[in-house]
N, C-alpha and C positions, 0 to 999 in steps of 0.2 A: 190162605186167603189173600186177597189183594185189597188194599185201600188206596185207590189211585194207582200210582206207580210203586207204592210200598208193598213189599211182600211180608205178611204177618203169619207167624206160627203161634198156635195156641200153646200156652205154657203147660208143661207137665204131662202131656198126653202124646200117644202115638196112635195114629189111625191107619187103617188098611191102605196099602199102596194100590194105585191104579195098575191094571195089567201092564207088565213090561217095566215097571219102575222099581221093583224089588230086586236089587242087584244080587248076583250069585254069591253065596256064602254069608249073606246078611240075614239076620233073624227079623223078619218083618211082622208087624202086628197082624193078628188073625182077623178074619171077618170079610164082609162084602164092602168093597170100596164105594160102590154105587149107592148102597143104603146109607153108608156113613155120610157121604156127600149130601144126599137128599135130606137126612136128618139135620145136618148143619144148615142147609138152606131154609128149612122150616124154622129153626131157632133164630136165624138172622131176621126173619120176618116178624118177630115178636115185638119190635119197638125200636126205640132209639138205641143206636150202637155206641158203646163206649169202649175205648182202647186205652189200657194202662200199660205203657211200655216198660219193660224191665231189663232189656238188654238186646243182644244180637246173638244169633247162632253162628256156627262156623261157615255157613253159606251166605251170611250177610242179611238174613231175614230178621225182622223184628220179632223178638220174643215178647209176648204180651198176654195179659189177662184181658179177655174180650167179653163184653156182656151185651145182650140185646134185650131191651125191655126189663132190665134189672136181673136177668138170668145169665149167670156165667156160662159161656159156651163150652168150656172144657168140662165142667160139671154136667152140663146137658148131655154131652157125648158119652161121658162115663156112665151116667144113670141109664142111658139107653143101650149100653154095651156096644157102642159104635166106635170106641177107642179104648185103649188100656192106659192105666196110670204108670208113669215112669218117674219114680222118685228122684233119680239122678238128673232129670230134666226140670225139676220143680225148684227153681231158684229160691232157696231159703224156706222151702215148705209152704210157700204162699197158697198154692192151689189146695194142698192138703187141709189147710185151715178153712178155706172157703167152702170146700166140698165136704168137710168133716170126714176125711178118709182115715 
């Protein structure tokens, strides 16, 4: 996601890659990237967006817990099976606590 010029990655999840973005030899998340993106767009329309920044990834993106209308977007994607949980990407188990994983 983008917030102005800031690139934001949802904490603790991996979503399907758009065609051509899953590099050879890499295990990419299963699923339909278009449905995953559409699901996230619906969630973003639920209300006021809140970003809780928790760090940066190796690509310089902000790692964050993001909610819209009080709903955590990572949890939203997981419940709809539009992403998979990656415990190694969940800084301190924060997402697991919020989503009750």
